[in-house]
C-alpha positions in Angstrom: 70.9 -87.8 -149.5 70.0 -87.3 -153.1 70.3 -90.0 -155.9 72.1 -89.6 -159.2 70.4 -90.6 -162.4 71.5 -91.3 -166.0 70.1 -88.4 -168.1 71.5 -89.4 -171.5 73.6 -92.1 -173.1 75.5 -92.3 -176.3 78.2 -94.3 -178.2 80.5 -94.2 -181.1 82.5 -97.0 -182.8 85.0 -96.8 -185.7 83.7 -97.3 -189.3 86.0 -100.1 -190.0 84.4 -103.5 -189.5 86.6 -106.6 -189.2 85.1 -110.0 -189.8 86.2 -113.4 -188.6 87.3 -114.2 -192.2 89.5 -111.0 -192.1 91.2 -112.4 -189.0 91.7 -115.8 -190.7 94.0 -114.0 -193.1 96.2 -112.7 -190.2 96.4 -115.8 -188.1 95.5 -119.5 -188.0 91.8 -119.3 -187.2 88.4 -119.4 -188.8 84.8 -118.2 -188.4 83.5 -121.3 -186.8 86.4 -121.5 -184.2 85.8 -117.8 -183.2 82.0 -118.0 -183.0 82.0 -121.2 -181.0 84.5 -119.9 -178.4 83.4 -116.2 -178.2 80.1 -115.7 -180.0 81.7 -112.8 -182.0 81.1 -112.5 -185.7 82.4 -108.9 -186.4 84.0 -106.1 -184.4 85.1 -102.5 -185.0 88.8 -101.6 -185.2 90.1 -98.1 -185.5 91.7 -96.5 -188.6 95.2 -95.0 -187.7 95.3 -91.3 -188.5 91.5 -91.0 -188.4 90.3 -92.4 -185.1 91.6 -91.7 -181.6 90.3 -92.3 -178.1 89.5 -88.6 -177.9 87.7 -88.4 -181.2 85.5 -91.5 -180.5 84.7 -90.3 -177.0 83.9 -86.8 -178.2 81.3 -88.2 -180.6 79.8 -90.5 -177.9 79.6 -87.5 -175.5 77.9 -85.3 -178.0 75.2 -87.9 -178.5 74.8 -88.4 -174.7 74.5 -84.6 -174.2 71.9 -84.2 -176.9 69.8 -87.0 -175.5 70.1 -85.4 -172.0 69.1 -82.0 -173.5 72.3 -80.5 -172.1 75.4 -78.8 -173.4 79.0 -79.2 -172.5 78.8 -76.1 -170.4 76.3 -77.9 -168.1 78.9 -80.5 -167.1 80.8 -80.1 -163.8 83.2 -83.0 -163.9 84.5 -85.8 -166.1 85.3 -89.3 -165.1 87.1 -91.2 -167.9 87.7 -95.0 -167.9 90.3 -96.3 -170.3 93.4 -98.5 -170.3 94.4 -97.4 -173.8 94.7 -93.6 -173.6 96.0 -91.5 -176.5 99.0 -90.4 -174.5 101.0 -92.1 -171.7 100.4 -88.8 -169.9 98.2 -86.8 -169.5 95.0 -88.8 -169.1 92.3 -88.8 -171.7 89.9 -86.8 -169.5 91.7 -83.6 -170.1 92.0 -84.3 -173.9 88.3 -84.7 -174.1 87.8 -81.6 -171.9 89.6 -79.4 -174.5 87.7 -80.9 -177.5 84.3 -79.7 -176.4 83.0 -76.4 -175.0 83.5 -77.5 -171.4 84.4 -75.0 -168.7 87.7 -75.6 -166.9 86.3 -78.5 -165.0 88.1 -81.3 -163.3 88.8 -84.6 -165.2 89.7 -87.9 -163.5 91.1 -90.9 -165.4 90.8 -94.5 -163.9 92.4 -97.7 -165.1 90.2 -100.6 -164.1 90.0 -102.2 -167.5 86.8 -104.2 -168.1 85.3 -103.0 -164.8 86.3 -99.5 -165.5 83.0 -98.1 -166.5 81.1 -99.3 -163.4 84.0 -98.0 -161.2 83.7 -94.6 -163.0 79.9 -94.6 -162.6 80.3 -95.3 -158.9 82.7 -92.4 -158.5 80.4 -90.0 -160.3 77.5 -91.3 -158.3 79.3 -90.4 -155.0 80.1 -86.9 -156.3 76.4 -86.2 -157.0 75.1 -87.9 -153.9 77.3 -85.6 -151.7 76.3 -82.5 -153.6 79.9 -81.8 -154.8 78.8 -81.8 -158.4 75.4 -81.7 -160.2 76.2 -83.2 -163.6 79.0 -85.5 -164.3 80.1 -87.0 -167.6 81.2 -90.7 -167.4 83.1 -92.1 -170.4 84.4 -95.6 -171.2 86.6 -95.8 -174.3 89.2 -98.1 -175.8 91.4 -98.7 -178.8 92.5 -102.3 -178.1 93.3 -103.4 -181.7 96.7 -101.6 -181.8 97.9 -103.5 -178.7 97.0 -107.0 -180.0 99.4 -109.7 -181.1 97.8 -110.6 -184.4 99.9 -113.8 -184.9 99.1 -117.4 -184.0 100.6 -116.8 -180.6 98.1 -114.1 -179.7 94.9 -115.3 -181.5 93.1 -116.2 -178.3 92.8 -112.6 -177.3 93.2 -110.9 -180.7 89.8 -112.4 -181.9 88.0 -110.9 -178.9 89.0 -107.3 -178.4 87.7 -104.3 -180.2 87.5 -100.5 -180.2 84.8 -98.0 -179.3 83.5 -95.4 -176.9 80.4 -95.0 -174.8 79.3 -92.0 -172.6 76.6 -91.2 -170.0 75.6 -88.0 -168.4 74.7 -88.2 -164.7 72.6 -85.7 -162.8 70.5 -85.6 -159.6 67.3 -87.5 -159.8 64.1 -85.6 -159.3 62.2 -88.7 -158.2 62.6 -91.0 -155.3 61.6 -93.8 -157.7 64.5 -93.4 -160.2 68.3 -93.3 -160.2 71.3 -95.4 -159.2 70.3 -97.6 -156.2 73.8 -98.9 -155.4 77.2 -99.8 -156.8 79.5 -102.6 -155.6 83.2 -102.8 -156.3 85.8 -105.6 -155.7 89.3 -106.7 -156.6 91.7 -109.6 -156.1 95.2 -108.7 -157.2 96.7 -112.1 -156.8 95.4 -112.9 -160.2 96.7 -109.8 -161.9 99.0 -111.7 -164.3 96.2 -113.9 -165.6 95.1 -111.0 -167.8 97.6 -108.1 -168.2 99.9 -106.1 -170.4 103.3 -106.0 -168.7 105.0 -103.2 -170.6 105.8 -100.4 -170.9 106.2 -100.3 -167.2 108.0 -97.6 -165.2 109.8 -100.1 -162.9 112.1 -101.2 -165.8 115.5 -99.7 -166.0 114.4 -98.3 -169.4 110.7 -98.0 -170.1 111.1 -98.8 -173.8 114.0 -100.5 -175.5 114.6 -102.6 -178.6 114.9 -105.7 -176.4 111.5 -105.0 -174.8 109.9 -104.6 -178.2 111.5 -107.8 -179.4 110.2 -109.7 -176.4 106.6 -108.9 -177.1 105.9 -108.0 -173.5 103.8 -105.0 -174.5 101.2 -107.4 -176.0 98.1 -108.3 -173.9 98.4 -111.7 -172.3 95.4 -113.6 -171.2 94.8 -117.0 -169.5 91.4 -117.6 -171.0 90.5 -120.6 -168.8 91.4 -118.8 -165.6 89.4 -115.7 -166.6 86.3 -117.8 -167.5 86.5 -119.8 -164.3 86.7 -116.7 -162.1 84.3 -114.6 -164.2 81.3 -116.9 -163.9 81.6 -117.0 -160.1 82.2 -113.3 -159.6 79.5 -112.1 -162.0 76.9 -114.1 -160.0 78.2 -112.9 -156.6 78.2 -109.3 -157.5 74.8 -109.3 -159.1 73.4 -111.1 -156.1 75.1 -108.6 -153.8 73.4 -105.7 -155.5 70.0 -107.5 -155.3 70.4 -108.4 -151.7 71.5 -104.9 -150.7 68.3 -103.4 -152.3 66.1 -106.2 -151.0 65.2 -107.3 -154.5 65.0 -110.6 -156.4 66.5 -111.7 -159.7 63.0 -111.8 -161.1 62.7 -108.0 -160.5 65.4 -107.3 -163.1 64.0 -105.9 -166.3 67.3 -105.8 -168.2 70.8 -107.2 -167.3 73.6 -105.5 -169.2 76.8 -107.5 -168.6 80.3 -106.6 -169.6 80.7 -108.1 -173.1 83.6 -110.3 -172.3 82.5 -113.5 -174.0 79.0 -114.6 -175.1 79.5 -118.0 -173.4 80.0 -116.2 -170.0 76.9 -114.0 -170.5 74.8 -117.0 -171.5 76.0 -118.9 -168.4 75.0 -116.0 -166.1 71.7 -115.8 -167.9 71.0 -119.5 -167.3 72.0 -119.3 -163.6 69.7 -116.3 -163.1 66.9 -117.9 -165.0 66.4 -114.8 -167.1 64.6 -115.0 -170.5 66.4 -113.7 -173.6 64.5 -110.4 -173.6 65.9 -109.5 -170.1 69.6 -109.8 -171.1 71.3 -107.5 -173.6 74.3 -108.8 -175.6 76.0 -107.0 -178.5 79.4 -108.8 -178.4 78.3 -110.6 -181.6 78.9 -107.4 -183.6 80.9 -105.3 -181.2 83.5 -107.6 -179.7 84.9 -106.8 -176.3 85.7 -103.1 -176.0 86.8 -103.4 -172.4 85.7 -100.3 -170.5 83.4 -99.2 -173.3 81.2 -102.4 -173.5 78.6 -101.5 -171.0 77.9 -97.9 -172.1 77.9 -98.9 -175.7 75.4 -101.7 -174.9 73.3 -99.4 -172.8 73.2 -96.9 -175.6 72.2 -99.6 -178.2 69.6 -101.0 -175.8 68.1 -97.5 -175.3 68.0 -96.9 -179.0 66.2 -100.2 -179.6 63.5 -99.4 -177.0 64.7 -102.0 -174.6 65.2 -99.6 -171.7 62.1 -97.7 -170.5 61.2 -95.4 -167.6 60.9 -97.4 -164.4 62.9 -100.4 -165.6 65.3 -102.0 -163.1 68.6 -102.2 -164.9 71.5 -104.3 -163.6 75.1 -103.7 -164.9 77.8 -106.1 -164.0 81.5 -106.5 -165.1 84.5 -108.7 -164.5 88.1 -108.3 -165.8 91.8 -107.6 -165.4 92.9 -107.1 -161.9 91.0 -109.2 -161.2 88.3 -106.6 -160.6 84.5 -107.0 -160.7 81.6 -104.7 -160.0 77.9 -104.2 -160.3 75.4 -101.3 -160.4 71.7 -101.5 -159.9 69.6 -98.6 -161.1 66.0 -97.6 -161.7 65.7 -95.9 -165.1 
């Protein structure tokens, strides 16, 4: 069975940069409080009327295609990870499909929040392994800032989340020594309400109403302590699972790219794995948490900075709403 390989990676974030001092004008917070708890200094938020999930993902895709020396016509399928699509329906995959010169290819949207990109990568990997498709575009994109409660009640999550898009192009590997080695996916739905956005939900008598809007149930709700407690355990488990499956050791990792949930979580994982700074890539300090987009954005930045090279063993890991968690191990 053939392997799939990342042929090109790209990203795009909105031009608008929001500092911690900017947030202190919206809610009771300050730079020191935010940096101490999250590690974030700045993040990108979209500009209404200018940025959309589709426009951001289009630009990220164009970069990934250029770096892969391919065109949109070379792509056979799209897997799009987002929980903040431009429309309630249809999914964002078809909106991206019409924006570029793609053929009438299939487009699949998935809603696995922070783990969404690795889930999407795993799906694309299976398509290529089985021979169903040769080149698959995988996108993770979010506009979270429009769904945040920017008051004192919502500050614990509003200071974290941000907007952006990342994309990778997958194709069959021409070498036995490169490509995606394995992916590992998990969920535990009993904790769904620890990090969720309740409305608009279709099981209500009316999906949208003045009463619902007044209640604020469409804002993201997060139990930060519960998320942290579970994240540090599941990150370690799923990284070790990938290493064990491939009979490798943590010392074999050349670069760990964790989902950018919180710098404290990433640093805890780094400490437990005993990895030096140069083997862990974090960009949450200036990107914030872009949910499904964090890993492809970080991968793109790491590649641009020369921190990913041919033959490197790259480990991707994520944890988030659901709870869901996942990992992918690949040889660049």
